[in-house]
Every structure is written in C-alpha cells, then in structure tokens.
N, C-alpha and C positions, 0 to 999 in steps of 0.2 A: 807325403805319402796319405795320411789319413785325411790329414784336410783336404785334401783335396779331392778325396774319391767323397767327405760331406757336401764340401760347398758343390759338386755336380750333383749331388742324388737332392742335394737342396735345389739344384735351378732344375730337373726335373719335374720333380715334388710343383714346384710353380709353374712349371712351363706344362705339365697334366693340368693343374689347378686351371691355367685361363685359356688351356683346350675344351676343357670341360665347358667352365663361363661359356665361352663364345660359341659352345653345341649348346649351353640350356636360353639361355639366352633367345627372345623372339626376335627369327627372324624379319628382317625388313621385309617387305613382299618386293620380289624379282618384277622390275620394270620402272618405282615407285617415280625415280630419280628424273622421266619421261615422260615432257609431257602429250597430253593426249588430246584427240580428235575431238567434235559432238557430230551427231550421228541422229536427225530425224526425221521420224517415218511418217509414215501415216497410218492408218486405224488401222490398214490390212497389212501393214512394213514395210510396202513399196518406199523408197529410201526416196524423201522431200530433199534435203538440203544436209549435203557436207563439210565443217567446219578443216581448217586445218588444224594441226598444236602449234605451241607457241615458236616453231622452232619451221613454221612453213613445209610441217610434211602432216601426209597424213599419216594417224596413228592412232587408231580402235583398240579397243580393251577389250575380251570379248572371256567368257570363262570356257575350257575344255573340252565341256559336253554340247557350246554349243557351234564346236565344228566338225564337218564334217567325217564321219571312220571312215569312209572314203577316202579323206583330204587328207586325212591321219599318218593314215597305210601307205599310204603313197610317200607322202615326205618320211614318213621310215623306213620306206625300200629305199628309196631313194637317197639317202642322208648318214641312217645310221640303225644296218640290219638290228646289230646289235644292244641295242638301246635299254634294256629290258633291262640283260643281263650284267653288262660291263658298268665300273666302278666313277664313273667321268672318262677316261683310258681305254682305248681299245687295244692291246696293246701286241694285236696281230697285225691289226693296220699300220698301228704305226712302227713295230718294225718295217714289216715289206717297203713302206712310204721309207725311213729312213736309209735299206738298202738299194732300194731303186735309185737313190739320188746320191748317195755315196759310188755306182755302179756307174754315174755319170747317161742314168733313163730318164724318159718320163717320170718326170715329177707324177707322184701319185698323191692325192689326197686323203690324209688321214685326223679328220675333225672328228670328234663328234657332236650330236647337234652340244652337250655339255659342255664341251670349247667352245664349239660356236660361240653359243651364249656368251660365254664371261667374255670373249675375243668385243659383243657388242658392248654388252653391262659396262667393265671397266676400259672399255676405248684400247687394247692391245694392238701393239703389231708386230705382232706373227711371224714374220718374215727373218728375225732374227733366232741364232739360238737361245738365248736370254729370253728373247721374246716368246718363243717359244716353250720354252720352257716355266715361264710364270703364267703360260695358257694351262698347261698341264695342273701343276700345282692348286690352281682359281677352280680349275673344273673339279678335285677333286675332292676343294672343300665345299665348295659347291652341292657335289653328291650325298656330302658327308650332312650337307645341313635342309637341305632340302627334297621334297620327294620328286620321283620320277613324275608326275602328272601336273604338279607344280614348275618343273625346269619342261618339260612338254609345252605347257600353254604360256609360259613366257620364251620360248624361241616361237611359235608359232605366230604371237603376237608381234617380236620386233624384230627379226627376218626383211633383209631388205625384196622388195620383189617389183625394183622398175620404179625408174622416175624418184619423183618424191615421196613414194607407197608405200608402207613399212605395216606387216605384218600380212597374214595370211585374209584376216577377216576383216582385211582394210580392204587386197585388193581383190577380195572378191565382189563388194557392192562397187569396187570403180569401176573396174575389167568388169565384170558380168551382169551389173546390177544386182545383184540376191543378196542372200545370208550365206554365211558360209557352209553353215546346217545344214542349203540347200543346190549344193555342188555336183551338179553331174558327175559321172567318171572324169569323160573329155575337161570339163574342167580341173580337176582335182591332177590330172597328170598335168596340164599345160605350168599351173604355179605351182607346185610339186619343183620345176625346174630353174625354176624361175630365181634364187633366193644363192646361189653359189654363184651365179653373172647375172645380176641384175640389169641386163641388155633390150632396150625395146627400142624398136623404131616408128614414131612418126608418122602417121598418113593422113595427115587434117584430124578430126576427132578419132579417131580408129590405129588401133595399135599392132603391128606384127611383129610375129618372131623375128631371128634374126639363125643364119644356117645353124649355130652352136647347139642355140636353144634347140632349134629344130630338131637336132642328130640327138641331143640328150633324148628329147620327150619320147621321142621314137626309140631310141633302147629301153628307159623307162618303160617303156609301154610295152617290148618285149619282158621285160620283168615280168609285169603283171601280167602277161597270155602263162609265160610260164606256172607263174604259181597260182593261174584262174585258165586252167585250157579251156574248158567252157563255155571262154567268150569270141574263142578261134574264131566264130565265125562273123564275129563284129569289129572283126580286128580292121576291116577299112574305112567305118566310119571314125572308129577311134582313133585311127592316122590322123582323120578330119582337128584341125588347131581350129577350136570354135571364135567366132569374132571376140576381141577384146577392144570397151572403150577405152579413152583418154580420161585422163581427171579433165581437161576441160569439155569434156562432155556430158556432167556430171550435174543431175534436176537441180534447177533454185526454183522449188516450185513452192506455191504460198509463202510469198517471201517474208508478207509480213508476221504474222501466224507465227513461223520460224523463228523470226529473229527478237518477236515476245518471248517465247517460247526459250531462245538459247542467254536470253536476259535475265531472265527470271533464276534460269537454272544457276548461275551467274552471281544476281544480289545472293542464293540464297546458303553458296558458299556450296553448290551440291555436287556430288564426286565428278568427276568425265566420263562417258561416256554418250547408251544414248537413253534417247527422248522418243517417245512413242504418243501423238496425236493423235487428237479425235478427226481429223481432216479422213474426207470419203476426196479419195483420188478423183473419182468419176466425177462430182456432186462440184467437188471445185475443177474443175476442167470447164464443168457448160455454166459458171460462173463469169469464169475469167472471158469464156467467150463473148455469150448476150452480151458482160460487157464491155468488150471490145469493140462488137459489131456494134451496138446499141449505137456509141457515143461515133461512131468512125461516121454511121448516118449522119450526124446532129453540130457535125463538129462548125462546121458552117454558120450555126446558130450561139455559134459561141458557146459551148454546153463541154468541157474537156474534162470534168473529174465525176467518178463514183465511185463510190465503193456500195460490197452487198454482204451480207453473212445470211446466211443459213440454221442454225439451227433442231437439234431434233428433240421435242418435248419431253420425248420419253426417255429420254436420262442425263437430256440441256446440254449432249455433245455440240461442239461446234464442228457442223461437217463441213463446211465451206466461210472462207473468208477472202472474199478483194477487197484487201482497205486501201488502197487505190487506185485508178484505171491504170499505170501502170511506173512501178515502186524503182525505172531507174531513169525515170523527168526528170530533172531539178525544177524545170518552168516550171510544175502545176504542184511541187515542193511531194513526190510522188512517194519518200521514204515514210513520211507522216501515215501514222495507221489510223486511220477514221475510225477501230472501232475502239477504239478512246478516248477521241476527240470529243470536246465538249462543246455545244453547240444546240440551239436554236430546235425544241423541237415541234413547233408550232404547232397547229393542234392533235397532237398525235397523240395527247395527257389525254384529251373528251372522254376518250367509251373510258377512266376510272373517274373523272368525276360523275357520269354517268352510276360505274356501278355502284362508288360509294354513295348518291343520292336511291338507291335500287337500295341497294342495303339499311339506308340511316332511313331507311320509310318514307322517302318525299317526291316519290314517280313511282311508275311502270309506265312499261313498254309504249302503250298511249294517251296518257296521260296528257293531257296540255297544256301549249309552256305559248311565253309569249314572248316574243321575237317583236318588242317594240320600242324604240327610246329611250333607252333607262339610265339614270345617272347613279352610280354606288358610290356613294362620299365625292370625292372629287377625282371617280373613274368612270366614265363614262364613253366604253367601247364602243365597237362599232363593227356591221359586218364585214366582210372581204370586199361583199359588190357593191356594199352602201345604200344596200337595200335594209326594208324592214319587211316581213312575212304576215307579220301580228299572228294568231295565233296559229300554231305548227305543234306532232304531238311529237312526242321523246323521242320515237324512232328518225322523223323526214329531222327532226333538231340534227340529233346527229347523225348520220348521213350526210345528212348537207353543211354539217361541220359549222352550225349558225352558233358564232359568240356571242349575242344576249341571253340565251337559252344555256350553257354553260357556266356564263359566269352568274344569273341570278340564280343554282344551283349551287354551285360554288361557294356561293354566300353563303346561303344558310347547311352547309356542310360543318358536323362534330363529332370530334373524337370518334374514326379521324377527321380532322380535314385536310383538306386537298395536298396541305405543307409538311404534317406529320405524316402524311399516307408514302410522299416522295421517302423521307423521311425513312421511314419501316421496312419501303424498298431498296434501304442504299441508296440511294443516288447519293454521286458524293457531292463536294462543295458547293455544298447550298449555301450560300448566304441567309440572313436572318430572314422570317418570317414578314418583322413588314418593309423588310427592302419591298417586295416582291409585288405585299400585298394580294389584290387582285389580279393584277397581271398576270401572275403565273400561271394560274388559268388559259391564255392563250402564249402561249410560251417562251412568259420573261425569261425564264430561270433557264441554265445549262444540262441537255443532258445528252449519255454518250448510243453510241451505233448498239453495242453493249450492252445499259440501260435498259436501252427502251425493247433488243432480248428478251430479258430479261423478266421484264412486266408483260410482257405477251403473252412468254411463257406464262406466267403466273397466270394470266385472264385465261389459256389453251387449259392447265390442267385445278382446274377447280379451283381458282384462287391459293396456290398454293404455290408460294417465293422461292424459287431454288438458283443457287450460284451456278453459272457457268462451264460447263467441264473445259480444259483447253485438252489432257493428255488425258491418253488409258488405264493410266496408274492416279487419274485424281478421283476420289471418292464422292457418289454420288451424294449431299448432304438433304438431311429432315425441313430442310426449308421451314416460312413460317407461312402461316394464313394470314394475309389480308385484307379476302373476300369474303365473301360467299360463296358458297359451288352453285349455288339458285341467282347471285348476280351474276357472278359468269356465263351462268348459261345464258343467262336472257343479253346480254352483252354483247357475247357473242352470235346469237339469234340475231342482234338488231344490225350489225354490224354486217352481215351477212346480206342482210339485203341492201346492201350499199353497190348499184351497179357497174360494169366495165366503164372505162368514159371511150373505149372505141367503142361499145354495145353489142361486142361476140356474146353470143352464150356461150356458156364453162361448163363440160359434167364437173368439174370438179367447185364445190362450193369454198370460197373465199374469209375471211372476215376479214375484213383490212380498211383502213383507216390513210387520208395522205395527211399531212401538213404540209407550208409551208411558212418559213420565217420572217421575222419584219425586212423588209425591203426585199426580199426575195434572193436571200443569202444562201436558206437552205430548201430543198428539195426533200421531202421525204414516202414512202410511202411504206407501212409498215403492214401485216399484216399471223392473219394462222391460215395455212393452208395442211387441211389431212393433219397429218403426226410432227408440224413443221411452225419455225415462224421464220418469216422473211421479212427483212431490212434492208431498206434500199436508201442513198443517199445519193443525192447532185446536190453539188456547189463548190466552194473556191474554199481553200486554207486560208488562206489570205485574206478571207471572209469579203470578199469583193461582190456589189452587188448583180446581177445578175436577169434584166427585166425578163420575165416572159419565164424567170426560173419558178412555177409552182411543183406541187404535188401532184398536181388531178393530170397535168398537163407534160410534168418532165419526170418524176420517178414513175408513175402509175406505168404507163406504159410496159417500161425497163418492169417495174415489177410483175406485170401479168405475162410478159414475154419468157419472162424467165419460168412460170407457171406454166404454162404451155411447156417449155420445154422438157421442164423436168416429168409432166405427167406423157408425152410423147418420148420416151428415153425408159418407161417402160419402169421408173422410180412408183411407187406405193404410197398414193394420196390416201388411204382410206382413213378415215378419222381412228385418233387411240379412244381405247373401253375410258367410259367419264362414269364419271359416279350415280351411282340411280339405286333408287327414288331418292327423287329432289323433295324438297318439302315443297312442292309448285303443286299450284293448276292452271286449269285455262275456264275465265269469263269472262262473259261477254259486257260489253261495256256502250254503251255510244260513239257511234267511229266520231262526231263533232266534236264532244267534249270530255272525255274519256273517263265521265264518270258512267255509275250504271246507270242501267238506263230508265227514265220512267215510262210511266205508258206512252207516250206522246212525241216517244225518239223514234224520226224511219230511218233510222240503215245502225245496225246495231255489226260489231266485230271481235273476232275474241283474242285476246291477251292474255298471255305470261300474265299468273299471282302470287305475291307470295303470300301464306294464311297469315293474319299476325301481322304480318311486317307495311305488305303494299298498303299504301292509303286507300280510301275508301268511301266515298258517300255517290247519293241517290241525285244526279242528273236535273239541273233545272233550267238547264239552256232551251227547251223548249216547251214554251206553256200557253195553254189553250187560251183565246179568246172571243167572249158573244165578240158577234160585226151584224154591225145593223145591215140587208144589202142592201136598201134603199140607198145610202149616205158613204157605206162604208167607216164607219167611224165605230167607235166602239162603249157597248151596252151593259146595263147594270143586269140586266136579266133576259129570260130569254124570248122571244115572242113569235106571231107567223112570222115575224122579216129576219130573223136574225138564224144565224149560222154558225157552228164553231169554226175561227183560224185557229190552226198549233200558226207562232213565230217563234224565231230567234231570239235572245235576249240578252245580246252580248254587253259588256262593260264596253264602258265609256271612249278608254284607249284601246280594243281593241278597234269597237266597228268601224277608229277613223281610220285606223290600219285598216283598213278594209278598204275605206273610200280611197286612201292614197295609193294604195294600189292596183286603183283602179275595178277592187269585185264589189262590185252593187250587192245587197243586200239590204233586204224587207223592213224597213224602220215598222217597230210596235207602234199600232195607234194608243192613244193613250187619251184615257177617260180618268179627269179628276173628280170623278162623282165615287167612282170606285174601283177596285183589284184589279190586274187585266191578268186573274186569272179564280178561278175555282177551289179551294185551299178544301183538300179531303178530311176527315175524320182519323186521326193515329187510332195504329192496327193495337191493337187488343190478342193479348198469349196466349191462345187458354186448355194448351198444353205444353209442356208440362207446369204440373199445377204450384204453386207456392206452399211452403211447411210442411213437402213432402219431403223424406228418404229415402229416395228411390236405387234397389236393389241391384243391379242386377250383371251376373256370368260374364268373367272375362270373357271368354270366346263367342260369343253369342249374343250379348248383351246391348240393347239400344233404346233412348225416348223417342218415340213421336213426335216431334214440334208444329203444333198448328196456333190457326192466329186467323181474329174474326178480325178483314178490313175493308174498308168503304166501298163503297160501290162500283169506283172509279178503278180504282186498288187492282191492276194486272201481275205484277210480282211481288214475291217477298224476298228478300235480304235474312241471312243467319250468321249470329255470330255467339262463340262462346270466347267470354274471357280476352272480346279484342279478334280472334282468331278467324279466320271466315269461313264455316259450313259448306253452306252450300244455296242453289236458288230457289223457290219453291214457285208451283200457281199458286194466286188463290184457290183458294177450299181443297186444297191439295195439303199434305206432312210433308213434313223434311224427317229422313230419319239419321237416330245422332248417335255414332258408338262413340262414349268417353273413353280415354284409354288411362283414366287414378280416377282414384279416386281422391274428391274433396268437394266444395262450394266454387262453382261455376256461379259466373254473370252473362244471362243468355241475353240478348236481345238480338233484336227481330226492324229493321228498314224497309218500308215500301217503296213501290215504283214514282210515290207522288211526295219524296219525303218525311214524310211522318216514321216516328220509333215506338217502341217500345220496349223495354227490360226488367228482367227479373234472374232472383237470386234463385239457383237449384244445386240442392245436397244430393251428389252419386255417392254410392259405395259398388265397389269392385270386390264382388267373393271369387 
C-alpha cells in the first residue's frame, strides 16, 4: 500500500511538473499553422490587391486593435457574452444545452469563443460526445495558456465568414472594401452573424444573406438596441443590410507594381500581411486611362504597347505605374514590367552629358558648339535627320537633340566620364566602358524606366540622386550628390525651352527630353513637371522595330496628354522648393559666338554663368576691317575713301557648313599686306596697387577695381583667382568685397581680347 502511495505521489509530481513546464513554455502563436493572404494597399489605404493563401482561402491576420470596437462588441454579444469571465467553458450555457438535448428539445449552442477557436485550430469533430469533451479540455488548456485578448484576436482572424473568406478583417475587405477598423454599425452587425452559419448567396459580383442569417441579424439588432436604447430611432436604417461584394469583384489594381511588391516580400521571406504601397489611386487610374485612350486612337499605326511611371521627387514615391498597356494580354507580353525592363534610352541621357560639361567648365547654355561632320577615332556619328547645322549654341543643341555636339562634349568629360557617372547613378548591368565607347552617348547602353526616373529626379532635386520608394515603410535615403545644384538648375532651364511638339501653349513649365532608340525600337519622353518626374515609353517587349516610333511623334504626345490631364484634375504642379542662393550669375554674351562681347558684337544675350567654373573669353568672331569704298578691298590705313565694316570670322569648317546648309555668310575681304583688324593695346590695372596689403572690414569692406584701356575698348571683365567678379564700363570702377583673407590673382579682360593681371593681398578684420 505504501509503495502504491509513493508511486502515485511521484506520478502526480511528474504530472504537475509536466503541466508547469507546459504552462511556462513560450506559447506557440495561435493560428501559426494557417497560411495567410497578403493585402497590398494604396498610400491612402485603399485595397489594390488581395491574394489567396496557399490553401486558396482569403485569410489575413491583424492585431486586435485593428478591429472596430463595434465589431468586437457585436461578436461578443452574438457569440459569447460571458467571454471575459469564464475559463473557456460557460457552465450555465453548457448545462442548459445538455438539458435541452436530453429533453429532446431544440438543440442549443453552448460553445464559447474559446471552444470555437480550439475546434478550428485542432480541427475537432465536436458532434460526438468524445469530440465535445476534447473540445472542452482544449478550451480549458487554451485559457490557461493564452490571454483573453490573444484568444479573441485569434478567433476574429480565423472564424469562417462565408465562401473561402476567413477572418473578420478579411471579410471586411472582401465584402465591404474597407479595413475592419472602419466598419459601420450595420456592417459590423452583418459580419457578426456569419461565423455560425457562413452561407451566402451569390448574385453575380454581389452577395446576399439567406433568410436564416437575416433573421439572426434581426435578433442581434434587437439585442443591440436593448443595450443602446438611444439608437431606437435608427432602427429602420440599421435594419437595412449593406451591399456586399463577392470575391470575384476584388480589385486587381496596379498589377505590375503589386506583383513586384509581392515577389520582393516573398524573396525576403517577409511575414505575410499588409503591404502599403506609395501608389496614389487617383493618379494611377489617370495614367491607365490616358494610356488606354492613346493606344486605342493609334492602334491602326501598329502602336499597341506603352508604359508610364510617375514619381513624386519630394519623397521619391512612385505615385503611379503602368508597366504595360494590358497585364492580361500575352500578345504584347503584358506581364513584363517596363519599370525594370532594360531598353536603349536613345537621347534621354543627353541632359546629363550637358550637366557634366557645365560642372567641368566645358560650356554654359550659350556656348557655341559645332554640328559638323566629325570623327572620334573610328566612331563617326550622324544626326537623326542626316543633316548638320554648323555652329549651334548648347541650349539649342540639347533641345534639338543634335548628336555631334553631345558626342564632342562627352569626348572631353573626365572625372567623371559619362560611363563613370552612370555607374555612380547605379545604372545596372552595364558592360565595360571600352565596349560602348562614345556610342554610349547615343543610347548604346541600356537603362530601365525606373533608372531614368531616378536620374531625372536627381536633376530635379538639385543634383542629389536618391532611390525610388515603392512602399510607405521604405525610408527616404540620403542619396548621393552627382551633379552640382548649379548645373542641375541650368540644365532644367535649358530643357524648359524645349517646345511642345503640338505647338500648344501650356500654363505649366516642363523640363523634358525625348529619345528614340536605333531602328525605332523604343520611343521615350521623360521630364520634370512641378514636383513630379514623368517617364513615358512606347515599343515592343520583343524588340521589334516599329517604323515611325520616335520619341517626339509617339511618346511626347502621350507625355503631354498626361500632363494636361494632371493639371485639369487639380493636381498641384507647383515647383518644389529649390536650393537657393546658388553660385550663379547672369552675364551678357555675344549671341553668335557665346563669348563675352567685344566692342563689335551687334547682338547680345544673357545667359547663366557659374563664376570660377564656366568657360569665359572675349569674342573674336566680329572684327573691324578698313574697306576702300571705291573697290571694296581691304586696306591697311584709313583715308577719305575708307570706312570700317564689321565681318564675322568663322573657322573654315563652320563656314563650309553654312554653305552646305544654304545659309549665306559674307566672306571677309583679305589683304595680304596688312592685318584684317586693328589691335588695341592691353589694359593696365591701376587699382588696387601692387605690393600693398589691404585691410578690410568683414561687414562692409570692399576694393575698387579700375584699369586704363585703349580708346577702342568699351567693357572690362574682372576675375579673382579665375572666378567671375563682374563687368564695368571703361573709365568706371567695379566694387569687390573679398570673403576671406589671402593672396588673390586679380585679372581683367577687355572686349578687344587684351588682358592683364596682378597679385593682391587682402586681410579681413
């Protein structure tokens, strides 16, 4: 007997130890064994897409705080009023149910929320006595191990809600197109009656409740009004069952972007649940509508596919993406996402060549470039139209997309070259620099739509390049400064002078550029409009050529159609704040040469100039020549029969290009016996003086700059250590306020080409 007692005690202790271990062991999350759906939302919370779980059921999991308190109260009122007080089993309801069954009366439900949850989790058959006992035992153990909020959260996420929909949060999205936190009272009452008898009638894309569920809802409404009698006046409206949407009516919006986000989440083994994208539904629908309408109007021309991306440069959020014209059309490879497809960019990279050239001191907006037949080693590029325009300023060369000037600038770039710049901008899958050579300038490499968007956003954001954001929870990266704010500003100003191809006047400026790849395979239009970057592509994913598929004729009309629609729908296209002040000034240059005007230049223009960086010299294009009026010959000395005429002295290759273009230019007369122009004497700096250290006040001190010049000189141009200070008329001084102490090299150029310099020491107090 004693042995039996010892054995029984040991067994009891072992059982208690096992129970204690089970209670103290970290609890497995409830519902962990159930696969889950993913929901992708727009930035404002609107559902874009809901996937089924691996078992083909719609099943999300959200925290208890994400359920409407009204829904929670309605569920507890319907299913388990004593949930907060019982230990998993309600003995009063259980006793009443047993008594009713023994007496042969109507069967009554006695399952608590805890009992219903364990039936779902452990897949119990509770119709038999043994099954019911198992359910009771599991419910007691459940309550011992999990808190009430954990149990209620699991029940709300796992309960059946009709068809293949599980969980109240999922049902709220599927049936009412809203999150569970936003349910109204009528919607909450409707959902609360579904778990016990989850039967719904389909009527196309709509659902209706069968009579037994309508009756259950009426009874629940009566209980609710008994608890809240102040709502009695609303009985009629609360009795109305709200419209319910069937799962086949679920949205499938922005399919390329949602596909991308779902795939990335899977690749990262990210926990299933909600993904909130950066998409603006209104803007997304606008893009889709414009692409659809545009292609419908041009289908007869063989243009059947397009892609568009809209990026907000303020936070780099992708606000809209049409990855192809039709996601479900295999004839156009519709499921290919153009946002990441590598394509030839055509001329869309040219703005960055000019920006690099500006940063490296090779040009300013009115620098005259040469559009003439040229060879760069074995590479002899031609222009798209097969013509050459001769001298052309940088702005016109960019907006008219001339190839020769762009290649000539790229050939001079260093630290970085265009190739190194593209690498720094994270353009992927580039081959070696030697593979492309200068052909990279004309679209020899491949970029994606998203990469182009990043580059133009960098141009918009004062040269700061930052990664795109596709999800709301992605942080805005600091980025890398690849261009100066000054060069970015200047290039934007240059691109804004590019006229619309339809000749229409727009109330909103756009800094835009087109691109056409070799053999008409890709047509691009990319640009900055207010705070947005818009990228438009047309072509075929299989690489087929399409005659007439050019950036200006195919892509640009869609680009401006979208811009006009954005403005018409009230989207703010106001420029974002820019970095200012910048190290920029405006100077007058000779319009034909792009250099500082000499005394003979007849036409002046103002242009942006970066002091200390932009190239500067006095123009020598216009020169005076003494002409004998009797025979028109050039002479060396003035007389009663001579007069001065101004001629343009173009280099021979440019003069020849004028002839080829049919643009007549007067040929300057020549006289081998004398020079063709009278040279003025060089200027002489008279102030400040040599060998003097100038003590200046930090707040108000300045130096007066002055120089004696030849009688034929009208303007003087001043520099300190190569940095532009300003211009003055001869006989007048220019005030200069140095910013720091040190030794400066002060230089002056006159409008005849003469120059002088001296060293000046400054001490700032």
